[in-house]
PDB file of N, CA, C and O in Angstrom:
ATOM      1  N   MET A   1      11.832  64.497 210.695  1.00  0.00           N
ATOM      2  CA  MET A   1      11.993  65.409 211.428  1.00  0.00           C
ATOM      3  C   MET A   1      13.248  65.977 211.851  1.00  0.00           C
ATOM      4  O   MET A   1      13.550  67.170 211.798  1.00  0.00           O
ATOM      5  N   PHE A   2      14.136  64.779 212.383  1.00  0.00           N
ATOM      6  CA  PHE A   2      15.477  65.124 213.149  1.00  0.00           C
ATOM      7  C   PHE A   2      16.057  65.115 212.325  1.00  0.00           C
ATOM      8  O   PHE A   2      17.047  65.817 212.530  1.00  0.00           O
ATOM      9  N   ARG A   3      16.058  64.424 210.774  1.00  0.00           N
ATOM     10  CA  ARG A   3      17.124  64.632 209.737  1.00  0.00           C
ATOM     11  C   ARG A   3      16.690  66.164 209.201  1.00  0.00           C
ATOM     12  O   ARG A   3      17.606  66.979 209.091  1.00  0.00           O
ATOM     13  N   LEU A   4      15.919  66.401 209.011  1.00  0.00           N
ATOM     14  CA  LEU A   4      15.578  67.733 208.535  1.00  0.00           C
ATOM     15  C   LEU A   4      16.295  68.962 209.471  1.00  0.00           C
ATOM     16  O   LEU A   4      16.684  70.016 208.967  1.00  0.00           O
ATOM     17  N   ALA A   5      16.391  68.681 210.758  1.00  0.00           N
ATOM     18  CA  ALA A   5      17.049  69.725 211.584  1.00  0.00           C
ATOM     19  C   ALA A   5      18.739  69.536 211.311  1.00  0.00           C
ATOM     20  O   ALA A   5      19.522  70.485 211.282  1.00  0.00           O
ATOM     21  N   TRP A   6      19.076  68.266 211.141  1.00  0.00           N
ATOM     22  CA  TRP A   6      20.355  68.166 211.006  1.00  0.00           C
ATOM     23  C   TRP A   6      20.829  68.811 209.731  1.00  0.00           C
ATOM     24  O   TRP A   6      21.884  69.446 209.712  1.00  0.00           O
ATOM     25  N   LEU A   7      20.015  68.652 208.585  1.00  0.00           N
ATOM     26  CA  LEU A   7      20.367  68.946 207.319  1.00  0.00           C
ATOM     27  C   LEU A   7      20.623  70.568 207.476  1.00  0.00           C
ATOM     28  O   LEU A   7      21.623  71.161 207.074  1.00  0.00           O
ATOM     29  N   LEU A   8      19.549  71.118 208.118  1.00  0.00           N
ATOM     30  CA  LEU A   8      19.740  72.733 208.207  1.00  0.00           C
ATOM     31  C   LEU A   8      21.133  73.114 208.931  1.00  0.00           C
ATOM     32  O   LEU A   8      21.783  74.127 208.677  1.00  0.00           O
ATOM     33  N   ILE A   9      21.458  72.179 209.824  1.00  0.00           N
ATOM     34  CA  ILE A   9      22.490  72.668 210.736  1.00  0.00           C
ATOM     35  C   ILE A   9      23.748  72.510 209.823  1.00  0.00           C
ATOM     36  O   ILE A   9      24.642  73.357 209.812  1.00  0.00           O
ATOM     37  N   ALA A  10      23.765  71.508 209.146  1.00  0.00           N
ATOM     38  CA  ALA A  10      24.922  71.154 208.137  1.00  0.00           C
ATOM     39  C   ALA A  10      24.906  72.484 207.060  1.00  0.00           C
ATOM     40  O   ALA A  10      25.853  73.202 206.739  1.00  0.00           O
ATOM     41  N   LEU A  11      23.741  72.531 206.704  1.00  0.00           N
ATOM     42  CA  LEU A  11      24.014  73.606 205.424  1.00  0.00           C
ATOM     43  C   LEU A  11      24.142  75.083 205.937  1.00  0.00           C
ATOM     44  O   LEU A  11      24.296  75.996 205.126  1.00  0.00           O
ATOM     45  N   ALA A  12      24.074  75.322 207.342  1.00  0.00           N
ATOM     46  CA  ALA A  12      24.504  76.633 207.863  1.00  0.00           C
ATOM     47  C   ALA A  12      25.861  76.635 208.396  1.00  0.00           C
ATOM     48  O   ALA A  12      26.281  77.641 208.968  1.00  0.00           O
ATOM     49  N   LEU A  13      26.792  75.292 208.215  1.00  0.00           N
ATOM     50  CA  LEU A  13      28.091  75.502 208.133  1.00  0.00           C
ATOM     51  C   LEU A  13      28.755  75.342 207.373  1.00  0.00           C
ATOM     52  O   LEU A  13      28.319  74.738 206.393  1.00  0.00           O
ATOM     53  N   PRO A  14      30.257  75.805 207.372  1.00  0.00           N
ATOM     54  CA  PRO A  14      31.172  75.702 205.955  1.00  0.00           C
ATOM     55  C   PRO A  14      31.201  74.288 205.648  1.00  0.00           C
ATOM     56  O   PRO A  14      31.076  73.408 206.499  1.00  0.00           O
ATOM     57  N   ALA A  15      31.385  74.078 204.301  1.00  0.00           N
ATOM     58  CA  ALA A  15      31.251  73.024 203.696  1.00  0.00           C
ATOM     59  C   ALA A  15      31.977  71.542 203.832  1.00  0.00           C
ATOM     60  O   ALA A  15      31.645  70.422 203.445  1.00  0.00           O
ATOM     61  N   ALA A  16      33.365  72.158 204.715  1.00  0.00           N
ATOM     62  CA  ALA A  16      34.432  71.200 205.165  1.00  0.00           C
ATOM     63  C   ALA A  16      34.079  70.813 206.691  1.00  0.00           C
ATOM     64  O   ALA A  16      34.659  69.900 207.278  1.00  0.00           O
ATOM     65  N   ALA A  17      33.240  71.468 207.172  1.00  0.00           N
ATOM     66  CA  ALA A  17      32.930  71.342 208.750  1.00  0.00           C
ATOM     67  C   ALA A  17      31.901  70.675 209.095  1.00  0.00           C
ATOM     68  O   ALA A  17      30.841  71.096 208.634  1.00  0.00           O
ATOM     69  N   LYS A  18      31.849  69.629 209.858  1.00  0.00           N
ATOM     70  CA  LYS A  18      30.879  68.558 210.284  1.00  0.00           C
ATOM     71  C   LYS A  18      30.472  69.116 211.873  1.00  0.00           C
ATOM     72  O   LYS A  18      31.398  69.158 212.682  1.00  0.00           O
ATOM     73  N   PRO A  19      29.350  69.463 212.240  1.00  0.00           N
ATOM     74  CA  PRO A  19      29.012  70.028 213.732  1.00  0.00           C
ATOM     75  C   PRO A  19      29.518  68.417 214.420  1.00  0.00           C
ATOM     76  O   PRO A  19      29.383  67.279 213.971  1.00  0.00           O
ATOM     77  N   VAL A  20      30.168  68.958 215.747  1.00  0.00           N
ATOM     78  CA  VAL A  20      30.520  67.482 216.554  1.00  0.00           C
ATOM     79  C   VAL A  20      29.614  67.638 217.496  1.00  0.00           C
ATOM     80  O   VAL A  20      29.463  68.641 218.195  1.00  0.00           O
ATOM     81  N   VAL A  21      28.831  66.374 217.533  1.00  0.00           N
ATOM     82  CA  VAL A  21      28.059  66.344 218.699  1.00  0.00           C
ATOM     83  C   VAL A  21      28.582  65.455 219.616  1.00  0.00           C
ATOM     84  O   VAL A  21      29.103  64.402 219.249  1.00  0.00           O
ATOM     85  N   LEU A  22      28.467  65.868 221.092  1.00  0.00           N
ATOM     86  CA  LEU A  22      29.312  65.124 222.170  1.00  0.00           C
ATOM     87  C   LEU A  22      28.203  64.537 222.984  1.00  0.00           C
ATOM     88  O   LEU A  22      27.399  65.343 223.453  1.00  0.00           O
ATOM     89  N   THR A  23      28.018  63.204 223.240  1.00  0.00           N
ATOM     90  CA  THR A  23      27.300  62.597 224.061  1.00  0.00           C
ATOM     91  C   THR A  23      27.759  62.344 225.511  1.00  0.00           C
ATOM     92  O   THR A  23      28.879  62.817 225.701  1.00  0.00           O
ATOM     93  N   THR A  24      27.155  61.658 226.732  1.00  0.00           N
ATOM     94  CA  THR A  24      27.928  61.668 227.885  1.00  0.00           C
ATOM     95  C   THR A  24      28.117  60.107 227.970  1.00  0.00           C
ATOM     96  O   THR A  24      29.160  59.702 228.483  1.00  0.00           O
ATOM     97  N   ILE A  25      27.040  59.050 227.433  1.00  0.00           N
ATOM     98  CA  ILE A  25      27.246  57.578 227.567  1.00  0.00           C
ATOM     99  C   ILE A  25      26.952  57.139 226.459  1.00  0.00           C
ATOM    100  O   ILE A  25      26.401  57.824 225.597  1.00  0.00           O
ATOM    101  N   LYS A  26      27.369  55.585 226.277  1.00  0.00           N
ATOM    102  CA  LYS A  26      27.217  55.067 225.192  1.00  0.00           C
ATOM    103  C   LYS A  26      25.756  54.787 224.504  1.00  0.00           C
ATOM    104  O   LYS A  26      25.554  54.726 223.292  1.00  0.00           O
ATOM    105  N   PRO A  27      24.812  54.634 225.513  1.00  0.00           N
ATOM    106  CA  PRO A  27      23.524  54.446 224.701  1.00  0.00           C
ATOM    107  C   PRO A  27      22.968  55.821 224.281  1.00  0.00           C
ATOM    108  O   PRO A  27      22.069  55.836 223.441  1.00  0.00           O
ATOM    109  N   LEU A  28      23.343  56.759 224.699  1.00  0.00           N
ATOM    110  CA  LEU A  28      23.186  58.278 223.959  1.00  0.00           C
ATOM    111  C   LEU A  28      23.948  58.272 222.559  1.00  0.00           C
ATOM    112  O   LEU A  28      23.292  58.662 221.593  1.00  0.00           O
ATOM    113  N   THR A  29      25.387  57.832 222.328  1.00  0.00           N
ATOM    114  CA  THR A  29      25.966  57.784 221.307  1.00  0.00           C
ATOM    115  C   THR A  29      25.398  57.257 220.357  1.00  0.00           C
ATOM    116  O   THR A  29      25.265  57.865 219.295  1.00  0.00           O
ATOM    117  N   LEU A  30      24.909  55.921 220.552  1.00  0.00           N
ATOM    118  CA  LEU A  30      24.338  54.763 219.694  1.00  0.00           C
ATOM    119  C   LEU A  30      22.908  55.840 218.879  1.00  0.00           C
ATOM    120  O   LEU A  30      22.762  56.262 217.732  1.00  0.00           O
ATOM    121  N   ILE A  31      22.252  55.936 219.868  1.00  0.00           N
ATOM    122  CA  ILE A  31      20.935  56.514 219.405  1.00  0.00           C
ATOM    123  C   ILE A  31      21.329  58.206 218.616  1.00  0.00           C
ATOM    124  O   ILE A  31      20.423  58.529 217.847  1.00  0.00           O
ATOM    125  N   VAL A  32      22.160  58.965 218.673  1.00  0.00           N
ATOM    126  CA  VAL A  32      22.661  60.091 218.078  1.00  0.00           C
ATOM    127  C   VAL A  32      23.318  59.781 216.764  1.00  0.00           C
ATOM    128  O   VAL A  32      23.101  60.368 215.704  1.00  0.00           O
ATOM    129  N   ALA A  33      24.200  58.724 216.978  1.00  0.00           N
ATOM    130  CA  ALA A  33      24.984  58.144 215.697  1.00  0.00           C
ATOM    131  C   ALA A  33      23.692  57.512 214.388  1.00  0.00           C
ATOM    132  O   ALA A  33      23.674  57.388 213.164  1.00  0.00           O
ATOM    133  N   ALA A  34      22.757  57.252 215.521  1.00  0.00           N
ATOM    134  CA  ALA A  34      21.653  56.731 214.247  1.00  0.00           C
ATOM    135  C   ALA A  34      20.836  57.573 213.709  1.00  0.00           C
ATOM    136  O   ALA A  34      20.187  57.241 212.717  1.00  0.00           O
ATOM    137  N   VAL A  35      20.722  58.828 214.273  1.00  0.00           N
ATOM    138  CA  VAL A  35      19.894  59.788 213.880  1.00  0.00           C
ATOM    139  C   VAL A  35      20.634  60.590 213.011  1.00  0.00           C
ATOM    140  O   VAL A  35      20.231  60.868 211.882  1.00  0.00           O
ATOM    141  N   ALA A  36      21.975  61.079 213.594  1.00  0.00           N
ATOM    142  CA  ALA A  36      22.811  61.752 212.478  1.00  0.00           C
ATOM    143  C   ALA A  36      23.143  61.392 211.275  1.00  0.00           C
ATOM    144  O   ALA A  36      23.072  62.065 210.247  1.00  0.00           O
ATOM    145  N   GLY A  37      23.509  60.312 211.412  1.00  0.00           N
ATOM    146  CA  GLY A  37      24.008  59.552 210.119  1.00  0.00           C
ATOM    147  C   GLY A  37      25.578  60.517 209.791  1.00  0.00           C
ATOM    148  O   GLY A  37      26.328  61.111 210.565  1.00  0.00           O
ATOM    149  N   ASP A  38      25.605  60.356 208.542  1.00  0.00           N
ATOM    150  CA  ASP A  38      27.120  61.075 207.991  1.00  0.00           C
ATOM    151  C   ASP A  38      26.927  62.608 208.276  1.00  0.00           C
ATOM    152  O   ASP A  38      27.814  63.304 207.784  1.00  0.00           O
ATOM    153  N   LEU A  39      25.989  63.248 208.943  1.00  0.00           N
ATOM    154  CA  LEU A  39      25.897  64.357 208.578  1.00  0.00           C
ATOM    155  C   LEU A  39      26.394  65.291 210.024  1.00  0.00           C
ATOM    156  O   LEU A  39      26.097  66.471 210.208  1.00  0.00           O
ATOM    157  N   ALA A  40      27.169  64.477 210.911  1.00  0.00           N
ATOM    158  CA  ALA A  40      27.660  64.968 212.226  1.00  0.00           C
ATOM    159  C   ALA A  40      28.804  64.217 212.556  1.00  0.00           C
ATOM    160  O   ALA A  40      28.785  63.130 211.978  1.00  0.00           O
ATOM    161  N   GLU A  41      29.715  64.373 213.210  1.00  0.00           N
ATOM    162  CA  GLU A  41      30.508  63.594 213.850  1.00  0.00           C
ATOM    163  C   GLU A  41      30.252  63.464 215.516  1.00  0.00           C
ATOM    164  O   GLU A  41      30.384  64.299 216.411  1.00  0.00           O
ATOM    165  N   VAL A  42      29.908  62.320 215.533  1.00  0.00           N
ATOM    166  CA  VAL A  42      29.242  62.175 216.908  1.00  0.00           C
ATOM    167  C   VAL A  42      30.680  61.199 218.045  1.00  0.00           C
ATOM    168  O   VAL A  42      31.264  60.142 217.809  1.00  0.00           O
ATOM    169  N   ARG A  43      30.781  62.040 219.086  1.00  0.00           N
ATOM    170  CA  ARG A  43      32.025  61.807 220.265  1.00  0.00           C
ATOM    171  C   ARG A  43      31.301  61.568 221.598  1.00  0.00           C
ATOM    172  O   ARG A  43      30.213  62.071 221.879  1.00  0.00           O
ATOM    173  N   GLN A  44      31.920  60.858 222.288  1.00  0.00           N
ATOM    174  CA  GLN A  44      31.346  60.061 223.531  1.00  0.00           C
ATOM    175  C   GLN A  44      32.370  60.827 224.692  1.00  0.00           C
ATOM    176  O   GLN A  44      33.561  61.057 224.484  1.00  0.00           O
ATOM    177  N   LEU A  45      31.730  61.125 225.794  1.00  0.00           N
ATOM    178  CA  LEU A  45      32.623  61.729 226.629  1.00  0.00           C
ATOM    179  C   LEU A  45      33.311  60.533 227.570  1.00  0.00           C
ATOM    180  O   LEU A  45      34.500  60.214 227.600  1.00  0.00           O
ATOM    181  N   LEU A  46      32.333  60.037 228.237  1.00  0.00           N
ATOM    182  CA  LEU A  46      33.100  58.970 229.156  1.00  0.00           C
ATOM    183  C   LEU A  46      33.235  57.617 228.144  1.00  0.00           C
ATOM    184  O   LEU A  46      32.395  57.077 227.424  1.00  0.00           O
ATOM    185  N   PRO A  47      35.070  57.219 228.478  1.00  0.00           N
ATOM    186  CA  PRO A  47      34.804  55.950 227.836  1.00  0.00           C
ATOM    187  C   PRO A  47      33.967  54.842 228.244  1.00  0.00           C
ATOM    188  O   PRO A  47      33.382  54.640 229.309  1.00  0.00           O
ATOM    189  N   ALA A  48      34.049  53.958 226.850  1.00  0.00           N
ATOM    190  CA  ALA A  48      32.931  52.978 227.448  1.00  0.00           C
ATOM    191  C   ALA A  48      33.166  51.884 228.178  1.00  0.00           C
ATOM    192  O   ALA A  48      32.290  51.024 228.271  1.00  0.00           O
ATOM    193  N   GLY A  49      34.372  51.749 228.803  1.00  0.00           N
ATOM    194  CA  GLY A  49      34.520  50.705 230.086  1.00  0.00           C
ATOM    195  C   GLY A  49      34.424  51.453 231.424  1.00  0.00           C
ATOM    196  O   GLY A  49      34.497  50.874 232.508  1.00  0.00           O
ATOM    197  N   ASP A  50      34.254  52.775 231.279  1.00  0.00           N
ATOM    198  CA  ASP A  50      34.378  53.796 232.491  1.00  0.00           C
ATOM    199  C   ASP A  50      32.912  53.551 233.292  1.00  0.00           C
ATOM    200  O   ASP A  50      31.826  53.352 232.749  1.00  0.00           O
ATOM    201  N   SER A  51      33.117  53.603 234.348  1.00  0.00           N
ATOM    202  CA  SER A  51      31.581  53.787 235.345  1.00  0.00           C
ATOM    203  C   SER A  51      31.395  55.271 235.412  1.00  0.00           C
ATOM    204  O   SER A  51      32.410  55.947 235.582  1.00  0.00           O
ATOM    205  N   PRO A  52      30.373  55.799 235.315  1.00  0.00           N
ATOM    206  CA  PRO A  52      29.669  57.212 235.392  1.00  0.00           C
ATOM    207  C   PRO A  52      29.789  57.471 236.895  1.00  0.00           C
ATOM    208  O   PRO A  52      29.749  58.644 237.265  1.00  0.00           O
ATOM    209  N   HIS A  53      29.913  56.627 237.679  1.00  0.00           N
ATOM    210  CA  HIS A  53      29.808  56.960 239.124  1.00  0.00           C
ATOM    211  C   HIS A  53      31.346  57.187 239.551  1.00  0.00           C
ATOM    212  O   HIS A  53      31.512  57.838 240.583  1.00  0.00           O
ATOM    213  N   HIS A  54      32.278  56.807 238.995  1.00  0.00           N
ATOM    214  CA  HIS A  54      33.556  57.264 239.485  1.00  0.00           C
ATOM    215  C   HIS A  54      34.325  58.009 238.503  1.00  0.00           C
ATOM    216  O   HIS A  54      35.548  58.144 238.525  1.00  0.00           O
ATOM    217  N   TRP A  55      33.446  58.529 237.557  1.00  0.00           N
ATOM    218  CA  TRP A  55      34.307  59.370 236.251  1.00  0.00           C
ATOM    219  C   TRP A  55      34.613  60.897 236.808  1.00  0.00           C
ATOM    220  O   TRP A  55      33.811  61.572 237.453  1.00  0.00           O
ATOM    221  N   VAL A  56      35.796  61.251 236.463  1.00  0.00           N
ATOM    222  CA  VAL A  56      36.226  62.922 236.891  1.00  0.00           C
ATOM    223  C   VAL A  56      36.353  63.543 235.782  1.00  0.00           C
ATOM    224  O   VAL A  56      37.021  62.897 234.976  1.00  0.00           O
ATOM    225  N   LEU A  57      35.885  64.808 235.302  1.00  0.00           N
ATOM    226  CA  LEU A  57      36.077  65.559 234.547  1.00  0.00           C
ATOM    227  C   LEU A  57      37.562  66.084 234.357  1.00  0.00           C
ATOM    228  O   LEU A  57      38.080  66.865 235.156  1.00  0.00           O
ATOM    229  N   THR A  58      38.065  65.695 233.475  1.00  0.00           N
ATOM    230  CA  THR A  58      39.966  66.145 233.062  1.00  0.00           C
ATOM    231  C   THR A  58      39.719  67.549 232.300  1.00  0.00           C
ATOM    232  O   THR A  58      38.726  68.189 231.952  1.00  0.00           O
ATOM    233  N   MET A  59      41.036  67.698 232.220  1.00  0.00           N
ATOM    234  CA  MET A  59      41.026  68.841 231.460  1.00  0.00           C
ATOM    235  C   MET A  59      41.084  68.531 229.620  1.00  0.00           C
ATOM    236  O   MET A  59      40.945  69.447 228.810  1.00  0.00           O
ATOM    237  N   SER A  60      41.283  67.272 229.274  1.00  0.00           N
ATOM    238  CA  SER A  60      40.962  66.814 227.885  1.00  0.00           C
ATOM    239  C   SER A  60      39.375  66.730 227.835  1.00  0.00           C
ATOM    240  O   SER A  60      38.743  67.219 226.899  1.00  0.00           O
ATOM    241  N   ASP A  61      38.729  66.029 228.983  1.00  0.00           N
ATOM    242  CA  ASP A  61      37.201  66.269 228.598  1.00  0.00           C
ATOM    243  C   ASP A  61      36.831  67.825 228.727  1.00  0.00           C
ATOM    244  O   ASP A  61      35.719  68.015 228.234  1.00  0.00           O
ATOM    245  N   ARG A  62      37.383  68.946 229.211  1.00  0.00           N
ATOM    246  CA  ARG A  62      36.925  69.929 229.153  1.00  0.00           C
ATOM    247  C   ARG A  62      36.899  70.824 227.992  1.00  0.00           C
ATOM    248  O   ARG A  62      36.124  71.746 227.735  1.00  0.00           O
ATOM    249  N   ARG A  63      38.087  70.283 227.225  1.00  0.00           N
ATOM    250  CA  ARG A  63      38.473  70.921 225.783  1.00  0.00           C
ATOM    251  C   ARG A  63      37.641  70.128 225.027  1.00  0.00           C
ATOM    252  O   ARG A  63      37.226  70.801 224.083  1.00  0.00           O
ATOM    253  N   LEU A  64      37.189  68.961 225.006  1.00  0.00           N
ATOM    254  CA  LEU A  64      36.183  68.172 224.340  1.00  0.00           C
ATOM    255  C   LEU A  64      34.884  68.767 224.435  1.00  0.00           C
ATOM    256  O   LEU A  64      34.228  68.738 223.393  1.00  0.00           O
ATOM    257  N   LEU A  65      34.323  69.332 225.501  1.00  0.00           N
ATOM    258  CA  LEU A  65      33.131  69.847 225.735  1.00  0.00           C
ATOM    259  C   LEU A  65      33.288  71.479 224.998  1.00  0.00           C
ATOM    260  O   LEU A  65      32.224  71.952 224.598  1.00  0.00           O
ATOM    261  N   ASP A  66      34.248  72.131 224.853  1.00  0.00           N
ATOM    262  CA  ASP A  66      34.526  73.446 224.522  1.00  0.00           C
ATOM    263  C   ASP A  66      34.440  73.441 222.801  1.00  0.00           C
ATOM    264  O   ASP A  66      34.177  74.457 222.157  1.00  0.00           O
ATOM    265  N   SER A  67      34.736  71.979 222.132  1.00  0.00           N
ATOM    266  CA  SER A  67      34.844  72.016 220.788  1.00  0.00           C
ATOM    267  C   SER A  67      33.671  71.502 220.299  1.00  0.00           C
ATOM    268  O   SER A  67      33.509  71.564 219.080  1.00  0.00           O
ATOM    269  N   ALA A  68      32.570  70.863 221.177  1.00  0.00           N
ATOM    270  CA  ALA A  68      31.441  70.292 220.630  1.00  0.00           C
ATOM    271  C   ALA A  68      30.298  71.466 220.524  1.00  0.00           C
ATOM    272  O   ALA A  68      29.920  72.369 221.271  1.00  0.00           O
ATOM    273  N   THR A  69      29.964  71.026 219.302  1.00  0.00           N
ATOM    274  CA  THR A  69      28.697  71.989 218.263  1.00  0.00           C
ATOM    275  C   THR A  69      27.632  71.682 219.452  1.00  0.00           C
ATOM    276  O   THR A  69      27.147  72.701 219.943  1.00  0.00           O
ATOM    277  N   LEU A  70      27.151  70.349 220.040  1.00  0.00           N
ATOM    278  CA  LEU A  70      26.034  70.353 220.602  1.00  0.00           C
ATOM    279  C   LEU A  70      26.528  68.953 221.643  1.00  0.00           C
ATOM    280  O   LEU A  70      27.194  67.956 221.362  1.00  0.00           O
ATOM    281  N   LEU A  71      25.827  69.425 223.028  1.00  0.00           N
ATOM    282  CA  LEU A  71      26.004  68.343 224.056  1.00  0.00           C
ATOM    283  C   LEU A  71      24.842  67.701 223.795  1.00  0.00           C
ATOM    284  O   LEU A  71      23.938  68.322 223.236  1.00  0.00           O
ATOM    285  N   VAL A  72      24.672  66.265 224.182  1.00  0.00           N
ATOM    286  CA  VAL A  72      23.457  65.680 224.386  1.00  0.00           C
ATOM    287  C   VAL A  72      23.448  64.421 225.999  1.00  0.00           C
ATOM    288  O   VAL A  72      23.989  63.317 226.072  1.00  0.00           O
ATOM    289  N   TRP A  73      22.898  64.916 226.720  1.00  0.00           N
ATOM    290  CA  TRP A  73      23.130  64.288 228.111  1.00  0.00           C
ATOM    291  C   TRP A  73      21.462  64.060 228.484  1.00  0.00           C
ATOM    292  O   TRP A  73      20.609  64.682 227.851  1.00  0.00           O
ATOM    293  N   ILE A  74      21.189  63.344 229.300  1.00  0.00           N
ATOM    294  CA  ILE A  74      19.830  63.045 229.961  1.00  0.00           C
ATOM    295  C   ILE A  74      19.599  64.091 230.972  1.00  0.00           C
ATOM    296  O   ILE A  74      18.560  64.750 231.001  1.00  0.00           O
ATOM    297  N   GLY A  75      20.586  64.240 231.809  1.00  0.00           N
ATOM    298  CA  GLY A  75      20.640  64.945 232.942  1.00  0.00           C
ATOM    299  C   GLY A  75      21.105  64.761 234.153  1.00  0.00           C
ATOM    300  O   GLY A  75      21.782  63.750 234.338  1.00  0.00           O
ATOM    301  N   PRO A  76      20.898  65.551 235.110  1.00  0.00           N
ATOM    302  CA  PRO A  76      21.583  65.111 236.734  1.00  0.00           C
ATOM    303  C   PRO A  76      20.736  63.923 237.236  1.00  0.00           C
ATOM    304  O   PRO A  76      21.244  62.932 237.760  1.00  0.00           O
ATOM    305  N   ASP A  77      19.293  64.102 237.026  1.00  0.00           N
ATOM    306  CA  ASP A  77      18.540  62.972 237.759  1.00  0.00           C
ATOM    307  C   ASP A  77      18.983  61.513 237.321  1.00  0.00           C
ATOM    308  O   ASP A  77      19.089  60.688 238.228  1.00  0.00           O
ATOM    309  N   LEU A  78      19.218  61.162 236.182  1.00  0.00           N
ATOM    310  CA  LEU A  78      19.608  60.135 235.821  1.00  0.00           C
ATOM    311  C   LEU A  78      21.051  59.806 235.612  1.00  0.00           C
ATOM    312  O   LEU A  78      21.357  58.613 235.629  1.00  0.00           O
ATOM    313  N   GLU A  79      22.021  60.745 235.410  1.00  0.00           N
ATOM    314  CA  GLU A  79      23.206  60.612 235.017  1.00  0.00           C
ATOM    315  C   GLU A  79      24.001  60.883 236.213  1.00  0.00           C
ATOM    316  O   GLU A  79      24.104  62.095 236.399  1.00  0.00           O
ATOM    317  N   ALA A  80      24.588  60.180 237.074  1.00  0.00           N
ATOM    318  CA  ALA A  80      25.649  60.639 238.286  1.00  0.00           C
ATOM    319  C   ALA A  80      26.581  61.691 238.117  1.00  0.00           C
ATOM    320  O   ALA A  80      26.854  62.626 238.870  1.00  0.00           O
ATOM    321  N   ALA A  81      27.048  61.366 236.941  1.00  0.00           N
ATOM    322  CA  ALA A  81      28.389  61.994 236.361  1.00  0.00           C
ATOM    323  C   ALA A  81      28.175  63.311 236.306  1.00  0.00           C
ATOM    324  O   ALA A  81      29.112  64.011 236.691  1.00  0.00           O
ATOM    325  N   GLY A  82      27.102  63.902 235.895  1.00  0.00           N
ATOM    326  CA  GLY A  82      26.342  65.289 235.687  1.00  0.00           C
ATOM    327  C   GLY A  82      25.892  66.099 236.746  1.00  0.00           C
ATOM    328  O   GLY A  82      25.495  67.254 236.587  1.00  0.00           O
ATOM    329  N   ARG A  83      25.955  65.422 237.984  1.00  0.00           N
ATOM    330  CA  ARG A  83      25.899  66.369 239.462  1.00  0.00           C
ATOM    331  C   ARG A  83      27.356  66.723 239.731  1.00  0.00           C
ATOM    332  O   ARG A  83      27.636  67.402 240.719  1.00  0.00           O
ATOM    333  N   ARG A  84      28.041  66.407 239.118  1.00  0.00           N
ATOM    334  CA  ARG A  84      29.496  66.565 239.592  1.00  0.00           C
ATOM    335  C   ARG A  84      30.316  67.972 238.856  1.00  0.00           C
ATOM    336  O   ARG A  84      31.504  68.258 239.008  1.00  0.00           O
ATOM    337  N   PHE A  85      29.515  68.561 238.210  1.00  0.00           N
ATOM    338  CA  PHE A  85      29.531  70.065 237.433  1.00  0.00           C
ATOM    339  C   PHE A  85      28.361  70.774 237.180  1.00  0.00           C
ATOM    340  O   PHE A  85      27.261  70.388 236.784  1.00  0.00           O
ATOM    341  N   SER A  86      28.765  71.835 237.463  1.00  0.00           N
ATOM    342  CA  SER A  86      27.531  72.755 237.165  1.00  0.00           C
ATOM    343  C   SER A  86      27.036  73.251 236.048  1.00  0.00           C
ATOM    344  O   SER A  86      27.816  73.094 235.108  1.00  0.00           O
ATOM    345  N   ARG A  87      26.089  73.768 235.782  1.00  0.00           N
ATOM    346  CA  ARG A  87      25.822  74.562 234.316  1.00  0.00           C
ATOM    347  C   ARG A  87      26.331  75.498 233.832  1.00  0.00           C
ATOM    348  O   ARG A  87      26.099  75.950 232.711  1.00  0.00           O
ATOM    349  N   ARG A  88      27.471  76.101 235.030  1.00  0.00           N
ATOM    350  CA  ARG A  88      28.719  77.160 234.427  1.00  0.00           C
ATOM    351  C   ARG A  88      29.616  76.195 233.757  1.00  0.00           C
ATOM    352  O   ARG A  88      30.107  76.587 232.698  1.00  0.00           O
ATOM    353  N   ASP A  89      29.860  75.264 234.077  1.00  0.00           N
ATOM    354  CA  ASP A  89      31.171  74.275 233.655  1.00  0.00           C
ATOM    355  C   ASP A  89      30.817  73.858 232.159  1.00  0.00           C
ATOM    356  O   ASP A  89      31.751  73.751 231.364  1.00  0.00           O
ATOM    357  N   LEU A  90      29.452  73.607 231.718  1.00  0.00           N
ATOM    358  CA  LEU A  90      28.892  73.400 230.502  1.00  0.00           C
ATOM    359  C   LEU A  90      29.021  74.716 229.541  1.00  0.00           C
ATOM    360  O   LEU A  90      28.562  74.694 228.400  1.00  0.00           O
TER     361      LEU A  90
END
């Protein structure tokens, strides 16, 4: 089912462009990469060694958010970093 959705997204985009899927933490990155396969470029917002408890949104992170086709995150209840910015920032 998920592969079909990714295939439809890939067909809707120009041939050379892959959708950029941005995840917040490493476990989500691994899951999305397994589901998307070669159909999307998967990037991670928080560096692998950084603690989400001390992470601060930078301008380069903001540009990465702007360039993403899809953002995958668990939500403010389970990701402490999500509490630091509002829905307006996303």
